[in-house]
Structures are given as C-alpha cells and as structure tokens.
N, C-alpha and C positions, 0 to 999 in steps of 0.2 A: 382911776377911771381909764388914762393908760396902758394899766395892765391889763383890763377888760376889755379893752380896745383889741390890744394883742394877742390876747385870748381866743377872741371872736374870731381876727382876722385866723389862727393858728387852725382853728375848728373847721372852717370854711376850706381850707386847704387841705387837711386830713381827709374831707368827706369826697372834695375833688380826688383824691388819691385813689380811695378808696373805689371809689366809680370807675377809675383808670381799672382798677384788679378786676373787675367783673367778668373777663373774660377767664380769666385766671382762676376765679373763686369757679366758675360752672366747670370747669375743665376737672377741679377738684371735687368738686359734688356729684360728677359724674361716677367716676372712681369710689369714692365711696357709697353712693346710691348701689352700683354694682357690687361692691364687695362687702355688701352690709356693714360698714365699717365707720369709725372715729373719723371725720373731716379734720385730720391730724395739718397737711400739709396747709389749708385753709385757714385754721386759728396762727397759725404761726406765722403765716403772712399778717394778719392783721396786729398778729402782736409786734412785728416788724414795720407797718407804718405806726404803731403806737394809736390803735384804735382805742383803747379803753384808757387814755388819757381824756377822754370824753365823761368817763366817771369818777375821776379822782381829781381830789381839791387842789385849786393852785399852791396850798402851802407845802404839797408834798412833788408839785412838779407838773400837774394834771392840767386841764381844760375849764375845772366846772369851780365855779365859785363857792361851792360849799352851800346855796339855799337850797331849800327843799323845794321851791318851786321854778329853778334857775337850770337851765341847760337842757331840757328836756328835746328845744326843738332840734339842737344839733345833734343829738342821738337819735333822736327817728328818723332825721333825716340820714345819718351814718348808716339804720340799722336796715332803711329800703335799700340802699346801693348794697349792702350785704349780702340782702336776702336774694336781691335779683338776682347776685350770682349763685347761691345755694341757699335755699329754704332751709335745710338742719345747721349750715353756718352760722345762718342768721338766728335762728332759736338757740342757738348755742353759746353764741356771743350776747345776745341780749340777757340768757340768763347770770354770766357773768357781771354785765353792767346793773341789773337789777339788784345783783349781792351787794356789789361793792358801795350801789349808792345807798343801802341800808346801813352797811358797814361803816360809811364815812356821814350819813346823814348829821343835822344838829340834834343834837342829844341822843344819840347812838352813845350806849353803856360803854360801849369800847373806847376805851383810852391808850394813851402812850405807855410802853412803846408798843403793844401792840398793831394801832393804827399805821405808825413808821413802817414797822417793818411787814403788813399788809402791803401799801402802797408800793413800796421798793420791791416785793416780788411780784405783783403784777405789770409794774412800768421795765422791770429792768430781766424778771424771768419768763413774762407771760403766763403768769398764775390764773388758772381758769377758777372759776367757782361753780358750784353746785347747790342749788334751794332746796334740799332735802327736807320736804315737808309732807307730802301726800301719806296717807296711811289707806286708805282705799284697798278693800282685798288681803288686810293683814291682821293678825290678830295680835289685839292687844297695842299700847298706847306704846310709844318712845317713851322710857325716862332717863333720868340723869338722879344719881345718888350722891349726895356730899361725901367726900373722903379727903383727905388731908391732903391741904394743897390742891385740891380741884375737885371734879365732878367724876362719876361714872359713867359713861353712856353705854345704853343698852334698849336694843329695839331695831326693827326694821322700817324701813320708807319702800313706799311702790313703785315712786315715779322720779329719777333722779337726771334730771337732762342734763348732758354736758358732764357727765361723769364717765365717757369713754375714753376721755384722754387723763384719768385720774384729777389731779387738781385738789382743791380742797371744799370740803361740804359745809354749808352754813345748817346746820339741825335744829327744825324747833321741836320741843320734846315738854314734857311734864319734871318739875322738880321733885322727885317724892319727900314727903314728908309735910311739903306745904298745900295745902288745898288749893288747888286752882291755880297754881304755879306756872304760870308759861314761861320757858327757858330758851336759850339759844348756845349751841355748842361750835366752836367750828372746830374742824377735824378734818386732819390731814388722809384724803380717802388711797394713799400708800401704805396706811399702818397696817400692822398685819395680823389686828383683829377686826379689820373692815371687811367683809366679805362683798363683792360684788356679782353678781347671779348670772350676767349675760342673759337676761332674758329678755331683751326688746326686739322683737320681729315682725312689726308692725308693717304694715302697707305702705306709708309714708314717714317722711321724716326720720328715715333708717339714721342716718348719719349723726344723729340727737343721741343715741345710745341711753334712750329712759329707763336705764334696767332698774330692777330692785337693789336695794342697798342693805345689810344688814351691819348692825356694830353690837360687836361681841363684847362686852363690858372694856370698854376704850376708855382710858384714864387722858380727863381733858383739862390741864393746868390753869390755876385762878390765870385772870388776863385776857382767856381765851373763850370764856363762857359767858354769860349775863342774863340776868331777867328780860325781858320783853311786853310791852302793851301787851295787852290781847285784843287790841283792837286794829282796824288799819285806818289812816288820815284821808281825808277825799282827794288829796294830792297823789296817793299813791293807787289808789282805786283808777282816779284818769289818768295816770301815768302808765298804768299794769292796760288797760285798756287802748292806749296809744301804740304802747310795745307790740301789742297782738294785732293793730291795723298794720303797722309798719311791715312787721314779718309778711303777711299775706299779700301787702300792696306789692312788697319787692317781688315774692315768687309770682303775682300775674305781672309785673312790668319782666321777668327774667323769662317766665313764657313766651309775653309777645317779643321780646328779642331773638329767643329762636326760632319763634314762628316767620319773623319778616327775614331773618337771614336762611332760613329753610329756603321759602317760596321764591328767592333772590336765584337758586341754583335752580328751581324747575322748568323743565324742557316747555311747559304746556299749560294751558287754563284748563280753571274745571271744566268750563263750556267748550264744547269742540270747536266752534267756530273764531274762538279765540288763540291765537298759537302761541302767546305766552300769559305768564301771572300779570302783569304790567298794562297787560291790554283788557284785563277780564274784568268788567264790572261789579261779577257776584263777589270776585276775590278781593278786590281792593274796598267794598262795601264793608264786607265782614272785618276787614283791619281795620277799616278807617272808626269804623263803630267801637270795637276793642280798644282802641286808641283813644277816642271821646272817654270812654267809661273809667278807663284807670286814670284818664289826667282829671278829670272831676274827682274820685275820689283821693286823689293825690293832694289834689287843693286843699280837700277837706280836711284829709290826715296832717298836713303842714302849718294850715291855718288854726286848729285845733292845739294842735302842739304848741304853738306861739301863744295861743290864749293862756294854757297852761301856766307856761312862762311868766307871763304880763300879769294874772290876777293878783289882786290886792286884797289886805283883810278887810273885810269889812263890804267886798262885792259879792255879788250871786255864786256861790260856790256851783248851786246846782244847776245853773245854766249852761258852765264849763264844764263839768262833767257830762252832762246830756251831748253836749260837741263831739267829748271824746267815745260817747256812744254810736253815735250817729258817723262818727269817722271808723267804727270800727263794723259796723251795718256796710257802710259803703264800699270798702278795702273789702272786707270778703266775698259781697255779692261781685265785684269788677273784678278778683282775682278767678273765683271759680268759673267764671264766664271764661275767659280768656285762657287757662289752662286747659278747659274741656272742647274752646276752640280750634286747636292745633293739629289733631288729626282730621276734622271735617273741611279744614282747609285746604291741607296740606296735602292729605289725601293717604292711600293704603300703604304706599312705598314709606312713609313717614314713620310705620308703626315698630320698625325693625329696630333689634334692640342695640343697633349700633349706633341711635341717638338716644335712647330711653329718653325720649319726649315726654312719657308718659308718667316720670317723675315728678313733672311740674302740678300736673292734677291731683297727683298720687300725694305729693307731700302736701298742696292747698285744703284737701278733704279731708287727710288727715287732724293737720291743725284745726282746722274751723270745725271738727266734731267735738274739739275740745273742751270749746265753751260757745255754744249754738248761738245764734244771734235771735231767735224767737226771743229771748230771755230780754235780749237788749233793745228789740221793740216794744216789748213790753212795759221796760221801763221811759223808754222815749213817751209813747204814747200814754202814758199815765203823767209823765211830767205836761204833755200836752194840754191835756186835759183838768190838771191841778196844779201847774208850774212849781210841785215840789218831787222829789226823788224820795223812795222809802230809805227807812235809816240803814246804814253802810251793810250792817251787822246780815240784814235781811239780802242783801245783794252779794256780797263777799266773803266764802267761807274764813273761818280764821286755821 
C-alpha cells in the first residue's frame, strides 16, 4: 500500500510539472507546425520530466501498478496537459503510452529480457513508439515469414504517428503459413531496410509525422515478436476513447489559453462603445461560454477515466464504456467550439501567421475527422434504448 500511495503522489507531481511546461510545449508546437516537422524538443522535454513513467510498471521503475484497468486516470490527466501545450505532441506521446501499455499489459507475450530492455530504453533513452497498424490505401497485407532465429517482416503501413523521431514500431501483421495468425513484431525504425516515405502533409496535426512506412524484408529476432489475440478488450476500447478525448480536450484548453492571453493584449473591445475587452460584455460572454463548456467536458473526461480505473469484475462494463464514448463526444464538441472561436473573438489582427492561432482549429478538426463522433452517438443512443452495446468487433477494427 505505501508503494501505491507513493506512486500516486509522484504521478500527481509529474502531472503538475507537465502543466507548468505548457507554455514551452506551445512554443515548440508553433515551430513544429510552421516547419511541418517532428516536435523533437517537446518530446525530449517530456522524456526529461519522466512522463513515460506513467505507462511503465513499478517493477521497472515506473508509476503504473501493471493492472489492465489501473493508471488511466493519471495518463489521461497528463495527456490533457501535454495536448494543451501542443496537439501533435500530445498525439505522439499518447501513441508511445498506448503501445507501452500494450507491451507491458498482464498476459503480454513479450517476456524477459525484452520487457526489461524496453523499460530501460523508455526511461533512460526516451524511446518513442509507433503503432504500425493501418493498411488503408496500400496493396496487400503486411506479413512475417518464419526464419531461423526469428521472422522476416515485409509490407507497407499507411499511418505511422510518431515516426518522425524514428524510435520503435509495434507492427501488426499476419504470420505467413498460418491461417489467420495475427502477429506483432517490434522493429527499430532506424533499420536500413525500413523506408519512411515522408508523405504526411496534412492540414493539422502536422507534427505527428503520420507517414507511410515500408518494411523491406526486415529480420526480427526471436523475443521481439509474438502472436497476438485477434480482438481488443473492453478496457482497451474505453481507454482508446478516453485517449482520443484527452487529446481533443487538451487542444481546446490550449486554444482557450491562447485566446485569453491574446485578449489581454488587445487595446479595444469588439463593440466600439467599450474601450477594453475587459469591459466588453460580448467578449466576456463568449469567453465565459467556452470556459464553461470545456470545464464540463473536462469533468466528464476525468470521471470516466477514474471509472475505468475503478471498475471491477462483474460490474456493468457497457456502462463504463458508454461514459468513455460520452467523454469523447463532449471533448470533441467543446474543442471544436473553442478552437473555432479564437478569431471571432480576437478579430482580424489575430489571423497573422505571427501567431498561427489557426493551428488549434486545424489540429482539432484533423484529429476529430479520424473517428467521427456521429458513430459514438449511435452507440450511446443504442445503449440508452437497449442498455447494451453491440459486440466490440463491430465497434473497433482489428
């Protein structure tokens, strides 16, 4: 029990340190967006703070107790703070966290010494992870064929968030010669036979560098690959929704920060009879409405994350997952509202590229388009009418 209490206190201190770094993260995000580049300095700052400890078990020096349902509240709160500084940095960091959780989850096929080496590199070297899963728009499946002492990986993945800083990819593939044998391999993206296509040039989330990657007969030794189940657990689904929500919530809060800071520098209100923004009821009303909407979605996000931590066997898991869906819907709507309102409230001068305030909306709109909330509202509505969710296989793609 004392160890758990100490870990919880350290997690709170870590989250506070990230919050204090939001301004530095925003500065790094500005440069990354302008240059269409990886936010390397931001990720180095998070590594220096030890942010990844939230996804590493305590037995390896981390702050996570190792339970599948544990630690999500701290991760979501940290992600919100990171994303308030910079959305792409938040998405990159959550990718590392999600992959690390998958690698260290109870029942993971990766064993010692692989687990120990991964933990050491995460904590000491700032190792970043890529979830190399998507094959939309590419030809053929990515496969691993058995070879002496390991497997040989071949194929192309079309969406590789966090690959701009290289790091290591967890590649989902099919094991050749075995019918429907889902497999995972860990690949160093600096390998000479890994080709990064540098084809990510989207409107927003530019710093995620979510480019196409091709694996050209990459040998992966035994111990660094494993079979994997062909389905996700309800906890994983709920956590994924909360990670999406935490990212969007943070982007919205970062936009509100920028809006408030800029408004304080303005020399006049939007209505000519009011000499300063602080005296203009129109500006006060708009900022107050955005603040309240973000506060409401933040409260739902935190309570849903804590609910996922606290759920026990035999409890209504569908009710917990539906709250995670609701949290995502609320965070997306609040974030889009806040990011779209900056220029309306601050006026034409704020559209200068000297500020790049438009990046908040571009980041929010780009990520929100990844997984439309209309589908989440369908599931929520179905639950309200029938008190259950459809099978996970119809909700999330493997």
